[in-house]
Steps between C-alpha positions, in 0.01 A plus 500: 500500500783742592674405178192588297457837675872584430460418128186719478677786686799463265273497187316817613837676568633412164183610329512844674867537396410426137215751501750773575689406175218527252553740215221718641672531833825590322309762301356653823861514640633704208581857605293784354783618280476170293115505457439873425215645704382161619440510883428181698125572465539543114693177472223312688232654272703404187528135620118496576356701204766459231532872423553827671482876408783699644383793704754748356309562181245761406196536270731532199754243571454181701734202538372146567673176593395157400604200709578148350627214717615145412706245703783690667449793266332845504464756214391865551402691194491881543324710232309816448129470452477810285739716304855370527612162358788465747514182709729300718502140622628358821552120539591299802597137499607258774752225455631245759864423590619143536462544885146612464556867565313734265654770274304758318549678171356854448475661152364832378481626141294753313468783255245514210384201298738582211803578719556356846806394708606304793523728807614273778567148597572402869546158654419448870537235769165471695538412865278548805255729307775737365673542172876545476671594172728233370706585191682161476209295338618549141241733337641813335319828548502560129676357197689685228329540165801359320437149643178477294646637166682322213864583438632725219211753510513761222603855612138614448389253770756525775374391841419846620268565214298179543200567734367201687252456777627282797330312780535198732224240476487327848232252398606317180379151402743328737440578863870484602613759241482873429567668162646826401318614177560768237263638238635715214309836483505487124471212250806618317719369787373144488758371250781605744364329806676183595260400778202664673532335842754362748391224743621468862429171689479468881705198622418534869796709577513767224387593153707374207479635148382226260 
């Protein structure tokens, strides 16, 4: 009987510990500076309702946030409901180390639909309800344009003259991967693009470029 009670108590304790490591709990732990104008109350509303209108707008310009969640993944899409076409996207994804400890990848990109760029990429350790930056997990903040281009470009299409949009995708087809993607801002650049994405795979310790 005592053994059964001990097992039950252990199970309850473990379940409470795992609840604190859900992607929603990690999202709630993110400081305000990472989730632009989203207070604790706003985050709860987003999780419950799936969208939220930022209180900083006015009758002419209002910004809205849409919330999308999947296993170990959250996406926030910020956009203007009228007027401007500007947007930005925040993504959050949890991975697990070999020892079971969670790490978190945070990404933000934005601009306008025809021209956007990666703004920030931060990797964290998550422990005891807090996030601590960890820069040793293998994901670069950004990647030079030259990596995606073919060699021997003509003088008329040197790297600095090729305009591309850039963004991380934290939720590609394979759950243990993230991708850094580019999109030429003009069709004329397509013949000079060698690849449009780089894939990084999580091996339980760090991300490795595939």
